[in-house]
N, C-alpha and C positions, 0 to 999 in steps of 0.2 A: 504494500500502499503505500500511496508517496500523498501527503497533506503539506498541502500551500495554504499559507494563513499572514494574515497582513498585522506586523508587530509597530507599533508606535513607540521610537525611545523621545521625552521632551517636545510630542507634534511631531516629531520626523516621521513620516514611514520610510519602512523597512518589511523583505519579506524572510517567512520564515521556511522551510524547507525541511521537512525530517522524510527518509526513505525507512518502509519496515525491509528488512531481511532478517533472513535466517539466523535468530539466535544474536542480532545486533542492529540496531541504529543508526543509518545516516544522519548529522542535521547539519543545518545549517542557517545564518544570518545574512543575509546581503540586503546590499546597493548597490545605486547604479556603479560606483565606484568601485569595491572588492566585498568581501567579505570575511566571519568570522566560523570555522568548521570546528564541529567534536575531533578530538585524536585521533579519526582515520586519515583526516591531513599527512599529505607527505611533502612538508614543508620544504626538505632534506631537497627532493627535489625543483622544487619550486627555485628554489636557492640555487641551485648548480643548473641545473640540463635546463631548464624554461626561464630563468633568469630577465634573457634577451624580453620577456616577452612584457618583464613589470608589472605582474601580476600584485595588487594590494591583495594581501590575504592574512590571517591567523588561526593561530590554532587553542584551543583550550581541551585539558584531557581530565578526565573522572569525573566528563560531563557525562549522565542518562536522558536526560528530557531538556527541550528548547528553554524550560525556565531558568534549570542548571547553570544552560549555557549562557546563557543573555547576562546570568550572575555570576557568571565564572569571573576567571583569569588571564590573561594572554600568557600562553605556556610559550608559545618561539610564533615569527613572523616574517615575512620576505621581505628582501631590500627595501621594495616600494612600499612597504606599510611601513618601514623604518623611516623613510622618509618622510612621512606623516607627522613623525612623534607618535608611534606606535611601539609598545616598547614589553619585553616579556613580565611580567608581575602585573603590568596594568589590568584595570576594570575592563570587559569586552566593553560593556555599554559606552564606557570612554574611547575605547577603539572601534566601535562604532561609527558615533557623532566624530570621530576624526576623519574616518574613511566618507562620511556624508559629506562634510565642510569643504573637503578638498575640491578642487577646482576640476 
């Protein structure tokens, strides 16, 4: 099952995506600039082999629900996310707000 739903952070819209797979769920919260995803995101791949794409993405680990993802902390992120001031340890909400505010 795939579920899409709107999420509002400080009056700004984002899209939450949840994909139910056998024994796991993939979760992401996205806007036009980038996204934060659960631990399934391979940030290392984005930072190395796909670095030239400039993908704005961050990962939060240990989350099992969209609410936990939204209220989690950034574990790792891409160089393009770092350029927006996103850092490991930052609240996911703050990272998403920085993505949304980016040009």
